[in-house]
A tleap script that builds the chain and sets N, CA, C and O, in Angstrom:
source leaprc.protein.ff14SB
mol = sequence {
  NMET ALA ARG PHE LEU ALA ASP GLU SER CYS
  ASP PHE ALA VAL VAL ARG ALA LEU ARG ALA
  ALA GLY HIE ASP VAL ALA VAL ILE VAL GLU
  SER ALA PRO GLY THR PRO ASP ASP ASN VAL
  ILE ASP LEU ALA VAL ARG GLU ALA ARG ILE
  LEU ILE THR GLU ASP THR ASP PHE GLY GLN
  LEU VAL TYR ALA HIE ALA HIE PRO SER ALA
  GLY VAL ILE LEU LEU ARG PHE PRO ALA ALA
  VAL ARG GLY ASP LEU GLY PRO GLN VAL VAL
  ARG PHE VAL GLU LEU HIE GLY ALA SER LEU
  ILE GLY SER PHE ALA VAL LEU GLN PRO GLY
  ARG PHE ARG LEU SER ARG PRO CILE
}
set mol.1.N position { 148.929 149.386 132.794 }
set mol.1.CA position { 150.296 149.125 133.206 }
set mol.1.C position { 150.351 148.905 134.711 }
set mol.1.O position { 149.526 149.427 135.461 }
set mol.2.N position { 151.315 148.142 135.128 }
set mol.2.CA position { 151.456 147.788 136.539 }
set mol.2.C position { 152.138 148.901 137.327 }
set mol.2.O position { 152.799 149.777 136.768 }
set mol.3.N position { 151.954 148.836 138.637 }
set mol.3.CA position { 152.595 149.779 139.564 }
set mol.3.C position { 153.627 149.024 140.383 }
set mol.3.O position { 153.352 147.944 140.904 }
set mol.4.N position { 154.812 149.599 140.492 }
set mol.4.CA position { 155.918 148.952 141.196 }
set mol.4.C position { 156.557 149.890 142.205 }
set mol.4.O position { 156.460 151.113 142.097 }
set mol.5.N position { 157.210 149.289 143.185 }
set mol.5.CA position { 158.063 150.010 144.124 }
set mol.5.C position { 159.414 149.319 144.092 }
set mol.5.O position { 159.527 148.143 144.438 }
set mol.6.N position { 160.437 150.051 143.678 }
set mol.6.CA position { 161.791 149.494 143.615 }
set mol.6.C position { 162.500 149.757 144.938 }
set mol.6.O position { 162.649 150.903 145.361 }
set mol.7.N position { 162.928 148.691 145.576 }
set mol.7.CA position { 163.697 148.772 146.809 }
set mol.7.C position { 165.080 149.348 146.494 }
set mol.7.O position { 165.503 149.379 145.338 }
set mol.8.N position { 165.770 149.800 147.532 }
set mol.8.CA position { 167.115 150.361 147.348 }
set mol.8.C position { 168.080 149.378 146.687 }
set mol.8.O position { 169.017 149.795 146.005 }
set mol.9.N position { 167.860 148.092 146.881 }
set mol.9.CA position { 168.773 147.096 146.314 }
set mol.9.C position { 168.521 146.841 144.828 }
set mol.9.O position { 169.318 146.173 144.171 }
set mol.10.N position { 167.432 147.363 144.303 }
set mol.10.CA position { 167.060 147.102 142.908 }
set mol.10.C position { 167.970 147.875 141.953 }
set mol.10.O position { 168.148 149.085 142.095 }
set mol.11.N position { 168.530 147.180 140.998 }
set mol.11.CA position { 169.376 147.782 139.968 }
set mol.11.C position { 168.566 148.836 139.217 }
set mol.11.O position { 167.451 148.562 138.773 }
set mol.12.N position { 169.119 150.034 139.073 }
set mol.12.CA position { 168.363 151.116 138.441 }
set mol.12.C position { 168.078 150.853 136.961 }
set mol.12.O position { 167.197 151.491 136.385 }
set mol.13.N position { 168.803 149.936 136.344 }
set mol.13.CA position { 168.503 149.560 134.959 }
set mol.13.C position { 167.094 148.985 134.866 }
set mol.13.O position { 166.417 149.157 133.853 }
set mol.14.N position { 166.656 148.308 135.914 }
set mol.14.CA position { 165.302 147.748 135.956 }
set mol.14.C position { 164.275 148.881 136.008 }
set mol.14.O position { 163.264 148.848 135.307 }
set mol.15.N position { 164.546 149.870 136.838 }
set mol.15.CA position { 163.646 151.023 136.966 }
set mol.15.C position { 163.518 151.732 135.618 }
set mol.15.O position { 162.409 152.016 135.166 }
set mol.16.N position { 164.641 152.014 134.983 }
set mol.16.CA position { 164.620 152.702 133.686 }
set mol.16.C position { 163.850 151.903 132.633 }
set mol.16.O position { 163.059 152.463 131.874 }
set mol.17.N position { 164.087 150.599 132.595 }
set mol.17.CA position { 163.421 149.747 131.599 }
set mol.17.C position { 161.909 149.698 131.831 }
set mol.17.O position { 161.135 149.798 130.879 }
set mol.18.N position { 161.489 149.547 133.071 }
set mol.18.CA position { 160.059 149.499 133.374 }
set mol.18.C position { 159.391 150.841 133.071 }
set mol.18.O position { 158.294 150.878 132.514 }
set mol.19.N position { 160.048 151.934 133.437 }
set mol.19.CA position { 159.488 153.256 133.143 }
set mol.19.C position { 159.389 153.470 131.635 }
set mol.19.O position { 158.391 154.001 131.147 }
set mol.20.N position { 160.413 153.062 130.903 }
set mol.20.CA position { 160.401 153.215 129.441 }
set mol.20.C position { 159.269 152.409 128.812 }
set mol.20.O position { 158.745 152.780 127.761 }
set mol.21.N position { 158.893 151.306 129.457 }
set mol.21.CA position { 157.802 150.467 128.958 }
set mol.21.C position { 156.431 150.982 129.406 }
set mol.21.O position { 155.405 150.371 129.106 }
set mol.22.N position { 156.419 152.115 130.130 }
set mol.22.CA position { 155.162 152.741 130.524 }
set mol.22.C position { 154.647 152.398 131.902 }
set mol.22.O position { 153.538 152.797 132.256 }
set mol.23.N position { 155.415 151.671 132.689 }
set mol.23.CA position { 154.976 151.294 134.034 }
set mol.23.C position { 155.239 152.420 135.029 }
set mol.23.O position { 156.162 153.218 134.863 }
set mol.24.N position { 154.418 152.465 136.052 }
set mol.24.CA position { 154.538 153.431 137.142 }
set mol.24.C position { 155.494 152.814 138.176 }
set mol.24.O position { 155.151 151.832 138.834 }
set mol.25.N position { 156.685 153.392 138.311 }
set mol.25.CA position { 157.688 152.842 139.226 }
set mol.25.C position { 158.117 153.911 140.226 }
set mol.25.O position { 158.755 154.897 139.857 }
set mol.26.N position { 157.762 153.708 141.492 }
set mol.26.CA position { 158.263 154.544 142.580 }
set mol.26.C position { 159.572 153.907 143.052 }
set mol.26.O position { 159.738 152.690 142.974 }
set mol.27.N position { 160.490 154.728 143.539 }
set mol.27.CA position { 161.812 154.226 143.892 }
set mol.27.C position { 162.185 154.709 145.291 }
set mol.27.O position { 162.227 155.914 145.543 }
set mol.28.N position { 162.451 153.790 146.183 }
set mol.28.CA position { 162.794 154.127 147.566 }
set mol.28.C position { 164.001 155.052 147.633 }
set mol.28.O position { 164.004 156.002 148.415 }
set mol.29.N position { 165.016 154.794 146.835 }
set mol.29.CA position { 166.235 155.610 146.891 }
set mol.29.C position { 165.958 157.061 146.482 }
set mol.29.O position { 166.708 157.958 146.867 }
set mol.30.N position { 164.900 157.302 145.714 }
set mol.30.CA position { 164.535 158.659 145.314 }
set mol.30.C position { 163.684 159.371 146.368 }
set mol.30.O position { 163.739 160.595 146.489 }
set mol.31.N position { 162.898 158.607 147.128 }
set mol.31.CA position { 161.945 159.226 148.047 }
set mol.31.C position { 162.268 159.063 149.531 }
set mol.31.O position { 162.006 159.975 150.316 }
set mol.32.N position { 162.824 157.937 149.925 }
set mol.32.CA position { 163.043 157.680 151.350 }
set mol.32.C position { 164.205 156.718 151.562 }
set mol.32.O position { 164.001 155.628 152.097 }
set mol.33.N position { 165.430 157.092 151.155 }
set mol.33.CA position { 166.565 156.180 151.325 }
set mol.33.C position { 166.755 155.794 152.791 }
set mol.33.O position { 166.542 156.598 153.700 }
set mol.34.N position { 167.157 154.550 152.991 }
set mol.34.CA position { 167.407 154.059 154.348 }
set mol.34.C position { 166.173 153.549 155.066 }
set mol.34.O position { 166.251 153.206 156.246 }
set mol.35.N position { 165.038 153.490 154.388 }
set mol.35.CA position { 163.798 153.009 155.005 }
set mol.35.C position { 163.937 151.528 155.344 }
set mol.35.O position { 164.363 150.745 154.495 }
set mol.36.N position { 163.586 151.126 156.570 }
set mol.36.CA position { 163.660 149.705 156.945 }
set mol.36.C position { 162.743 148.839 156.066 }
set mol.36.O position { 161.709 149.298 155.579 }
set mol.37.N position { 163.146 147.591 155.880 }
set mol.37.CA position { 162.418 146.676 154.988 }
set mol.37.C position { 160.935 146.556 155.314 }
set mol.37.O position { 160.104 146.565 154.406 }
set mol.38.N position { 160.588 146.445 156.596 }
set mol.38.CA position { 159.172 146.280 156.928 }
set mol.38.C position { 158.371 147.530 156.553 }
set mol.38.O position { 157.201 147.419 156.188 }
set mol.39.N position { 158.977 148.705 156.634 }
set mol.39.CA position { 158.296 149.932 156.213 }
set mol.39.C position { 158.182 150.002 154.689 }
set mol.39.O position { 157.201 150.518 154.155 }
set mol.40.N position { 159.198 149.476 153.994 }
set mol.40.CA position { 159.163 149.451 152.528 }
set mol.40.C position { 158.002 148.580 152.053 }
set mol.40.O position { 157.238 148.985 151.177 }
set mol.41.N position { 157.872 147.398 152.623 }
set mol.41.CA position { 156.801 146.506 152.184 }
set mol.41.C position { 155.430 147.047 152.588 }
set mol.41.O position { 154.449 146.842 151.874 }
set mol.42.N position { 155.356 147.739 153.731 }
set mol.42.CA position { 154.096 148.389 154.127 }
set mol.42.C position { 153.707 149.473 153.118 }
set mol.42.O position { 152.538 149.592 152.750 }
set mol.43.N position { 154.686 150.259 152.675 }
set mol.43.CA position { 154.435 151.297 151.680 }
set mol.43.C position { 153.921 150.685 150.378 }
set mol.43.O position { 152.982 151.198 149.770 }
set mol.44.N position { 154.542 149.588 149.960 }
set mol.44.CA position { 154.102 148.904 148.733 }
set mol.44.C position { 152.647 148.452 148.865 }
set mol.44.O position { 151.874 148.567 147.914 }
set mol.45.N position { 152.274 147.946 150.025 }
set mol.45.CA position { 150.888 147.504 150.251 }
set mol.45.C position { 149.943 148.704 150.214 }
set mol.45.O position { 148.916 148.669 149.536 }
set mol.46.N position { 150.296 149.774 150.949 }
set mol.46.CA position { 149.438 150.977 150.992 }
set mol.46.C position { 149.211 151.568 149.605 }
set mol.46.O position { 148.118 152.041 149.293 }
set mol.47.N position { 150.252 151.538 148.778 }
set mol.47.CA position { 150.150 152.134 147.443 }
set mol.47.C position { 149.806 151.112 146.360 }
set mol.47.O position { 149.810 151.438 145.173 }
set mol.48.N position { 149.506 149.870 146.768 }
set mol.48.CA position { 149.159 148.790 145.834 }
set mol.48.C position { 150.223 148.653 144.739 }
set mol.48.O position { 149.915 148.664 143.548 }
set mol.49.N position { 151.474 148.524 145.172 }
set mol.49.CA position { 152.606 148.382 144.255 }
set mol.49.C position { 153.299 147.040 144.485 }
set mol.49.O position { 153.437 146.588 145.621 }
set mol.50.N position { 153.724 146.426 143.417 }
set mol.50.CA position { 154.520 145.202 143.500 }
set mol.50.C position { 155.951 145.626 143.804 }
set mol.50.O position { 156.521 146.464 143.106 }
set mol.51.N position { 156.516 145.048 144.837 }
set mol.51.CA position { 157.872 145.382 145.257 }
set mol.51.C position { 158.891 144.640 144.396 }
set mol.51.O position { 158.767 143.435 144.180 }
set mol.52.N position { 159.891 145.357 143.912 }
set mol.52.CA position { 160.990 144.741 143.167 }
set mol.52.C position { 162.250 144.922 144.001 }
set mol.52.O position { 162.584 146.038 144.398 }
set mol.53.N position { 162.944 143.826 144.263 }
set mol.53.CA position { 164.097 143.870 145.156 }
set mol.53.C position { 165.126 142.823 144.781 }
set mol.53.O position { 164.837 141.878 144.047 }
set mol.54.N position { 166.323 143.005 145.292 }
set mol.54.CA position { 167.361 141.977 145.208 }
set mol.54.C position { 167.740 141.517 146.615 }
set mol.54.O position { 168.722 140.798 146.801 }
set mol.55.N position { 166.956 141.936 147.593 }
set mol.55.CA position { 167.210 141.669 149.007 }
set mol.55.C position { 166.381 140.466 149.463 }
set mol.55.O position { 165.153 140.535 149.512 }
set mol.56.N position { 167.055 139.371 149.794 }
set mol.56.CA position { 166.351 138.147 150.203 }
set mol.56.C position { 165.635 138.293 151.544 }
set mol.56.O position { 164.828 137.434 151.901 }
set mol.57.N position { 165.909 139.356 152.291 }
set mol.57.CA position { 165.213 139.568 153.564 }
set mol.57.C position { 163.703 139.700 153.375 }
set mol.57.O position { 162.933 139.415 154.292 }
set mol.58.N position { 163.282 140.127 152.194 }
set mol.58.CA position { 161.844 140.251 151.950 }
set mol.58.C position { 161.169 138.885 151.902 }
set mol.58.O position { 159.988 138.775 152.231 }
set mol.59.N position { 161.886 137.856 151.505 }
set mol.59.CA position { 161.352 136.493 151.572 }
set mol.59.C position { 161.075 136.102 153.011 }
set mol.59.O position { 160.055 135.479 153.306 }
set mol.60.N position { 161.978 136.465 153.901 }
set mol.60.CA position { 161.792 136.209 155.341 }
set mol.60.C position { 160.541 136.919 155.841 }
set mol.60.O position { 159.718 136.328 156.540 }
set mol.61.N position { 160.404 138.192 155.476 }
set mol.61.CA position { 159.236 138.962 155.923 }
set mol.61.C position { 157.930 138.326 155.450 }
set mol.61.O position { 156.986 138.175 156.226 }
set mol.62.N position { 157.886 137.956 154.178 }
set mol.62.CA position { 156.641 137.450 153.590 }
set mol.62.C position { 156.338 136.031 154.053 }
set mol.62.O position { 155.195 135.727 154.394 }
set mol.63.N position { 157.332 135.169 154.069 }
set mol.63.CA position { 157.081 133.759 154.397 }
set mol.63.C position { 157.213 133.452 155.889 }
set mol.63.O position { 156.283 132.905 156.481 }
set mol.64.N position { 158.331 133.788 156.502 }
set mol.64.CA position { 158.543 133.428 157.905 }
set mol.64.C position { 157.704 134.277 158.858 }
set mol.64.O position { 157.254 133.795 159.898 }
set mol.65.N position { 157.499 135.543 158.494 }
set mol.65.CA position { 156.767 136.444 159.386 }
set mol.65.C position { 155.350 136.733 158.903 }
set mol.65.O position { 154.634 137.523 159.517 }
set mol.66.N position { 154.945 136.102 157.814 }
set mol.66.CA position { 153.594 136.249 157.255 }
set mol.66.C position { 153.194 137.708 157.069 }
set mol.66.O position { 152.043 138.083 157.295 }
set mol.67.N position { 154.155 138.521 156.656 }
set mol.67.CA position { 153.887 139.937 156.422 }
set mol.67.C position { 153.087 140.080 155.134 }
set mol.67.O position { 153.457 139.488 154.120 }
set mol.68.N position { 152.007 140.845 155.146 }
set mol.68.CA position { 151.228 141.041 153.919 }
set mol.68.C position { 152.059 141.744 152.844 }
set mol.68.O position { 152.949 142.538 153.150 }
set mol.69.N position { 151.757 141.442 151.598 }
set mol.69.CA position { 152.422 142.131 150.494 }
set mol.69.C position { 151.462 142.264 149.330 }
set mol.69.O position { 150.490 141.518 149.217 }
set mol.70.N position { 151.751 143.231 148.463 }
set mol.70.CA position { 150.970 143.409 147.245 }
set mol.70.C position { 151.589 142.602 146.110 }
set mol.70.O position { 151.100 142.607 144.981 }
set mol.71.N position { 152.668 141.913 146.436 }
set mol.71.CA position { 153.437 141.139 145.466 }
set mol.71.C position { 154.899 141.540 145.555 }
set mol.71.O position { 155.225 142.696 145.822 }
set mol.72.N position { 155.770 140.575 145.329 }
set mol.72.CA position { 157.216 140.808 145.393 }
set mol.72.C position { 157.864 140.113 144.204 }
set mol.72.O position { 157.529 138.973 143.881 }
set mol.73.N position { 158.789 140.803 143.561 }
set mol.73.CA position { 159.652 140.184 142.555 }
set mol.73.C position { 161.073 140.268 143.108 }
set mol.73.O position { 161.635 141.353 143.252 }
set mol.74.N position { 161.634 139.112 143.411 }
set mol.74.CA position { 163.007 139.021 143.912 }
set mol.74.C position { 163.919 138.683 142.740 }
set mol.74.O position { 163.774 137.636 142.108 }
set mol.75.N position { 164.851 139.570 142.459 }
set mol.75.CA position { 165.780 139.377 141.343 }
set mol.75.C position { 167.043 138.697 141.830 }
set mol.75.O position { 167.662 139.142 142.796 }
set mol.76.N position { 167.431 137.611 141.159 }
set mol.76.CA position { 168.627 136.840 141.528 }
set mol.76.C position { 169.490 136.678 140.281 }
set mol.76.O position { 169.496 135.615 139.660 }
set mol.77.N position { 170.211 137.722 139.916 }
set mol.77.CA position { 171.037 137.726 138.713 }
set mol.77.C position { 172.489 137.948 139.082 }
set mol.77.O position { 172.822 139.008 139.611 }
set mol.78.N position { 173.373 136.981 138.821 }
set mol.78.CA position { 174.794 137.171 139.095 }
set mol.78.C position { 175.381 138.263 138.191 }
set mol.78.O position { 174.842 138.549 137.122 }
set mol.79.N position { 176.464 138.854 138.622 }
set mol.79.CA position { 177.106 139.959 137.896 }
set mol.79.C position { 177.385 139.623 136.431 }
set mol.79.O position { 177.278 140.496 135.570 }
set mol.80.N position { 177.734 138.402 136.145 }
set mol.80.CA position { 178.127 138.013 134.784 }
set mol.80.C position { 176.972 138.070 133.774 }
set mol.80.O position { 177.215 138.099 132.568 }
set mol.81.N position { 175.722 138.087 134.251 }
set mol.81.CA position { 174.584 138.057 133.329 }
set mol.81.C position { 173.607 139.215 133.560 }
set mol.81.O position { 172.413 139.079 133.294 }
set mol.82.N position { 174.098 140.326 134.043 }
set mol.82.CA position { 173.230 141.459 134.354 }
set mol.82.C position { 173.027 142.404 133.174 }
set mol.82.O position { 172.248 143.351 133.279 }
set mol.83.N position { 173.704 142.172 132.061 }
set mol.83.CA position { 173.657 143.084 130.924 }
set mol.83.C position { 172.267 143.388 130.412 }
set mol.83.O position { 171.988 144.526 130.032 }
set mol.84.N position { 171.397 142.412 130.391 }
set mol.84.CA position { 170.034 142.661 129.899 }
set mol.84.C position { 168.989 142.463 131.005 }
set mol.84.O position { 167.867 142.031 130.741 }
set mol.85.N position { 169.368 142.779 132.223 }
set mol.85.CA position { 168.469 142.620 133.369 }
set mol.85.C position { 167.178 143.413 133.183 }
set mol.85.O position { 166.089 142.870 133.372 }
set mol.86.N position { 167.286 144.689 132.815 }
set mol.86.CA position { 166.094 145.518 132.633 }
set mol.86.C position { 165.116 144.923 131.637 }
set mol.86.O position { 163.948 144.733 131.976 }
set mol.87.N position { 165.549 144.622 130.419 }
set mol.87.CA position { 164.630 144.026 129.440 }
set mol.87.C position { 164.058 142.674 129.892 }
set mol.87.O position { 162.908 142.360 129.585 }
set mol.88.N position { 164.838 141.887 130.608 }
set mol.88.CA position { 164.314 140.597 131.089 }
set mol.88.C position { 163.179 140.806 132.089 }
set mol.88.O position { 162.185 140.080 132.069 }
set mol.89.N position { 163.330 141.799 132.962 }
set mol.89.CA position { 162.269 142.079 133.934 }
set mol.89.C position { 161.019 142.581 133.206 }
set mol.89.O position { 159.905 142.175 133.541 }
set mol.90.N position { 161.193 143.451 132.225 }
set mol.90.CA position { 160.051 143.951 131.455 }
set mol.90.C position { 159.333 142.791 130.761 }
set mol.90.O position { 158.104 142.727 130.801 }
set mol.91.N position { 160.064 141.884 130.133 }
set mol.91.CA position { 159.445 140.717 129.484 }
set mol.91.C position { 158.686 139.861 130.497 }
set mol.91.O position { 157.570 139.415 130.231 }
set mol.92.N position { 159.295 139.636 131.649 }
set mol.92.CA position { 158.661 138.847 132.703 }
set mol.92.C position { 157.336 139.487 133.131 }
set mol.92.O position { 156.321 138.803 133.263 }
set mol.93.N position { 157.360 140.791 133.344 }
set mol.93.CA position { 156.149 141.514 133.743 }
set mol.93.C position { 155.093 141.436 132.642 }
set mol.93.O position { 153.914 141.237 132.935 }
set mol.94.N position { 155.495 141.588 131.398 }
set mol.94.CA position { 154.540 141.519 130.290 }
set mol.94.C position { 153.910 140.135 130.175 }
set mol.94.O position { 152.727 140.019 129.854 }
set mol.95.N position { 154.682 139.096 130.431 }
set mol.95.CA position { 154.169 137.729 130.329 }
set mol.95.C position { 153.280 137.326 131.502 }
set mol.95.O position { 152.330 136.563 131.329 }
set mol.96.N position { 153.587 137.840 132.700 }
set mol.96.CA position { 152.910 137.342 133.902 }
set mol.96.C position { 152.015 138.363 134.579 }
set mol.96.O position { 151.275 138.019 135.501 }
set mol.97.N position { 152.068 139.611 134.141 }
set mol.97.CA position { 151.193 140.701 134.577 }
set mol.97.C position { 150.381 140.504 135.836 }
set mol.97.O position { 150.915 140.575 136.943 }
set mol.98.N position { 149.089 140.256 135.675 }
set mol.98.CA position { 148.143 140.188 136.793 }
set mol.98.C position { 148.471 139.079 137.785 }
set mol.98.O position { 148.128 139.199 138.961 }
set mol.99.N position { 149.119 138.012 137.352 }
set mol.99.CA position { 149.432 136.916 138.282 }
set mol.99.C position { 150.507 137.326 139.291 }
set mol.99.O position { 150.741 136.605 140.261 }
set mol.100.N position { 151.159 138.462 139.083 }
set mol.100.CA position { 152.185 138.930 140.019 }
set mol.100.C position { 151.575 139.579 141.258 }
set mol.100.O position { 152.221 139.647 142.304 }
set mol.101.N position { 150.341 140.053 141.146 }
set mol.101.CA position { 149.696 140.720 142.272 }
set mol.101.C position { 149.462 139.714 143.392 }
set mol.101.O position { 148.784 138.704 143.202 }
set mol.102.N position { 150.027 139.999 144.553 }
set mol.102.CA position { 149.898 139.124 145.715 }
set mol.102.C position { 150.808 137.909 145.699 }
set mol.102.O position { 150.770 137.097 146.623 }
set mol.103.N position { 151.621 137.771 144.670 }
set mol.103.CA position { 152.524 136.626 144.542 }
set mol.103.C position { 153.939 136.981 144.993 }
set mol.103.O position { 154.286 138.149 145.169 }
set mol.104.N position { 154.727 135.951 145.169 }
set mol.104.CA position { 156.153 136.128 145.426 }
set mol.104.C position { 156.875 135.447 144.268 }
set mol.104.O position { 156.814 134.227 144.116 }
set mol.105.N position { 157.550 136.241 143.463 }
set mol.105.CA position { 158.246 135.713 142.284 }
set mol.105.C position { 159.749 135.814 142.495 }
set mol.105.O position { 160.251 136.821 142.995 }
set mol.106.N position { 160.452 134.777 142.114 }
set mol.106.CA position { 161.904 134.794 142.104 }
set mol.106.C position { 162.312 134.669 140.643 }
set mol.106.O position { 162.034 133.664 139.989 }
set mol.107.N position { 162.975 135.708 140.143 }
set mol.107.CA position { 163.377 135.750 138.752 }
set mol.107.C position { 164.882 135.579 138.653 }
set mol.107.O position { 165.651 136.342 139.239 }
set mol.108.N position { 165.292 134.554 137.893 }
set mol.108.CA position { 166.699 134.246 137.664 }
set mol.108.C position { 166.925 134.154 136.164 }
set mol.108.O position { 165.963 134.046 135.404 }
set mol.109.N position { 168.173 134.195 135.724 }
set mol.109.CA position { 168.426 134.082 134.283 }
set mol.109.C position { 167.798 132.794 133.719 }
set mol.109.O position { 168.138 131.690 134.144 }
set mol.110.N position { 166.889 132.954 132.769 }
set mol.110.CA position { 166.296 131.806 132.091 }
set mol.110.C position { 165.236 131.047 132.853 }
set mol.110.O position { 164.728 130.046 132.347 }
set mol.111.N position { 164.877 131.486 134.064 }
set mol.111.CA position { 163.829 130.765 134.799 }
set mol.111.C position { 163.220 131.650 135.882 }
set mol.111.O position { 163.766 132.694 136.239 }
set mol.112.N position { 162.089 131.209 136.388 }
set mol.112.CA position { 161.430 131.936 137.467 }
set mol.112.C position { 160.620 130.946 138.313 }
set mol.112.O position { 160.309 129.835 137.886 }
set mol.113.N position { 160.299 131.387 139.502 }
set mol.113.CA position { 159.431 130.632 140.419 }
set mol.113.C position { 158.373 131.620 140.892 }
set mol.113.O position { 158.708 132.727 141.312 }
set mol.114.N position { 157.131 131.244 140.832 }
set mol.114.CA position { 156.038 132.106 141.215 }
set mol.114.C position { 155.181 131.356 142.222 }
set mol.114.O position { 154.694 130.264 141.931 }
set mol.115.N position { 154.992 131.934 143.411 }
set mol.115.CA position { 154.182 131.273 144.428 }
set mol.115.C position { 153.311 132.293 145.127 }
set mol.115.O position { 153.518 133.502 145.021 }
set mol.116.N position { 152.346 131.780 145.835 }
set mol.116.CA position { 151.442 132.633 146.625 }
set mol.116.C position { 151.657 132.319 148.096 }
set mol.116.O position { 151.374 131.209 148.546 }
set mol.117.N position { 152.157 133.293 148.846 }
set mol.117.CA position { 152.313 133.068 150.287 }
set mol.117.C position { 150.951 132.822 150.941 }
set mol.117.O position { 149.932 133.366 150.517 }
set mol.118.N position { 150.963 132.006 151.962 }
set mol.118.CA position { 149.692 131.695 152.652 }
set mol.118.C position { 149.424 132.716 153.717 }
set mol.118.O position { 148.409 132.636 154.409 }
savepdb mol mol.pdb
quit
């Protein structure tokens, strides 16, 4: 099973769904609320965890500032379609597993984009 770090912006339904599916999910809001983004991504790298967030600032860190990452999943789900957000993330992880390590994924309802930062 994969290891994840859920940023403060991550919907807790995602955390519950991933944990229920057997994944190891650390949560910033449980351990270090208010941690700056660059420290959050550093923690994810140190602990070899894929970061799950809804905060687009992590795209800036990874792409514009070339900040190292162990992988990022950016969730972009509008309020009207959040009902099955947790199960959708679990399905995405099950389908793409190992390819998420070191990648930057943007997950939206019905589609995703997966890239590798240079």
